[in-house]
C-alpha positions as CSV (number, residue, x, y, z in Angstrom):
1,M,-52.9,53.0,-229.7
2,V,-55.8,51.2,-228.0
3,A,-58.5,49.8,-230.4
4,D,-62.0,50.7,-230.5
5,V,-63.7,48.4,-228.0
6,N,-66.6,47.9,-230.3
7,I,-64.4,46.1,-232.9
8,R,-64.5,42.4,-232.8
9,I,-62.2,40.3,-235.1
10,L,-62.6,36.6,-236.1
11,L,-59.1,35.3,-237.0
12,V,-59.5,32.2,-239.2
13,E,-55.8,30.8,-239.8
14,D,-54.8,27.1,-239.5
15,D,-51.0,27.8,-239.3
16,K,-50.4,28.0,-235.7
17,T,-47.3,30.1,-235.9
18,T,-49.1,32.9,-237.9
19,Q,-52.2,32.4,-236.1
20,N,-50.1,33.2,-232.9
21,A,-48.4,35.9,-234.2
22,L,-51.6,37.5,-235.5
23,L,-53.3,36.9,-232.3
24,L,-50.7,38.7,-230.2
25,F,-50.3,41.5,-232.4
26,L,-54.1,42.1,-232.6
27,Q,-54.5,41.6,-228.8
28,K,-51.7,44.1,-228.1
29,K,-53.5,46.6,-230.2
30,G,-56.6,46.2,-228.0
31,Y,-58.9,44.1,-230.4
32,I,-61.3,41.6,-229.1
33,V,-60.2,38.5,-231.1
34,D,-61.6,35.0,-231.6
35,V,-59.8,32.3,-233.3
36,A,-60.8,29.6,-235.5
37,D,-58.3,27.1,-237.2
38,T,-60.7,25.1,-239.4
39,L,-63.3,25.9,-242.0
40,D,-66.1,24.2,-240.0
41,A,-65.0,25.9,-236.7
42,A,-65.2,29.3,-238.4
43,I,-68.5,28.6,-240.0
44,K,-70.1,27.7,-236.6
45,K,-68.3,30.6,-234.8
46,F,-69.1,33.3,-237.4
47,N,-72.0,35.7,-236.4
48,S,-72.7,39.3,-237.2
49,Q,-70.9,40.5,-234.1
50,Y,-67.7,40.6,-236.0
51,S,-66.7,43.8,-237.8
52,I,-63.7,42.2,-239.3
53,V,-62.7,38.6,-240.3
54,I,-59.2,37.8,-241.1
55,L,-59.3,34.8,-243.4
56,D,-56.9,32.5,-244.7
57,I,-57.8,31.3,-248.2
58,L,-56.5,27.6,-247.6
59,L,-57.3,25.9,-244.3
60,G,-55.7,22.6,-244.4
61,K,-56.9,21.2,-247.9
62,Q,-60.3,23.1,-247.9
63,K,-60.7,26.6,-249.5
64,S,-62.3,29.2,-247.1
65,F,-64.6,30.5,-249.9
66,P,-67.8,29.1,-248.3
67,L,-67.1,31.1,-245.2
68,L,-66.6,34.2,-247.3
69,K,-69.7,33.7,-249.1
70,K,-71.7,33.1,-245.7
71,I,-70.2,36.3,-244.3
72,K,-71.3,38.5,-247.3
73,E,-74.7,36.8,-247.4
74,E,-75.4,37.2,-243.6
75,A,-73.4,40.3,-242.7
76,P,-72.6,42.2,-245.6
77,N,-71.1,45.1,-243.6
78,T,-68.5,42.7,-242.1
79,H,-65.1,43.5,-243.6
80,V,-63.0,40.5,-244.7
81,I,-59.4,40.7,-245.1
82,V,-58.1,37.7,-247.0
83,I,-54.6,36.3,-246.3
84,T,-53.0,33.7,-248.3
85,A,-49.8,32.1,-249.2
86,Y,-51.0,31.4,-252.5
87,D,-50.7,34.3,-254.7
88,D,-52.4,32.9,-257.6
89,A,-55.0,34.8,-259.9
90,E,-57.7,32.3,-259.6
91,N,-58.1,32.4,-255.8
92,I,-57.8,36.1,-255.8
93,E,-60.4,36.6,-258.3
94,E,-62.7,34.3,-256.7
95,A,-62.3,36.1,-253.4
96,K,-62.8,39.5,-255.1
97,R,-66.1,37.9,-256.8
98,L,-67.1,37.2,-253.3
99,K,-66.4,40.7,-252.3
100,A,-63.5,40.2,-250.0
101,N,-62.5,43.9,-248.8
102,A,-58.7,43.5,-248.6
103,F,-55.7,41.0,-249.6
104,I,-52.4,40.3,-247.9
105,T,-50.2,37.7,-249.5
106,K,-47.8,35.6,-247.0
107,P,-45.2,36.0,-246.2
108,F,-45.8,39.6,-244.9
109,L,-44.8,41.6,-241.9
110,I,-47.6,41.7,-239.3
111,E,-47.1,45.5,-238.9
112,N,-48.3,45.8,-242.5
113,L,-51.6,44.8,-241.2
114,D,-52.2,47.6,-239.1
115,P,-52.8,50.2,-241.9
116,I,-55.4,47.8,-243.4
117,L,-57.1,47.4,-240.0
118,L,-57.2,51.1,-239.4
119,K,-58.7,52.0,-242.8
120,K,-61.4,49.1,-242.5
121,I,-62.3,50.4,-239.1
122,E,-62.6,54.0,-240.4
123,E,-64.9,52.8,-243.1
124,I,-66.9,50.9,-240.3
125,K,-67.1,54.1,-238.3
126,K,-68.3,56.0,-241.4
127,K,-71.3,53.6,-241.8
128,I,-72.2,53.8,-238.2
129,S,-72.2,57.7,-238.0
């Protein structure tokens, strides 16, 4: 399946192995993907052109909640998929409070991201039409 050319994704992940695997998967699906591996880089790079942000909760020693808050304040229609190795209730509750749209806990099969992306893309298309 070739992705909708209007879908731009910002991938925010500091683990190079996970980042490269996700990037390759997303590019093979036809998505336009930009990458940031630090919180500061992601905050600078983010703008409303992204339909979806795939966001790791922990970037180095920093939590990515300031970016999630910025996304939802500046571009509330942007869908945020939170990925994390930390399946603790506190982080998940904070991400929910900040209106994250979906969650994936590491480790996960990259293929499991596909149905989540497709669902978010359908939601985006419904809002546009």
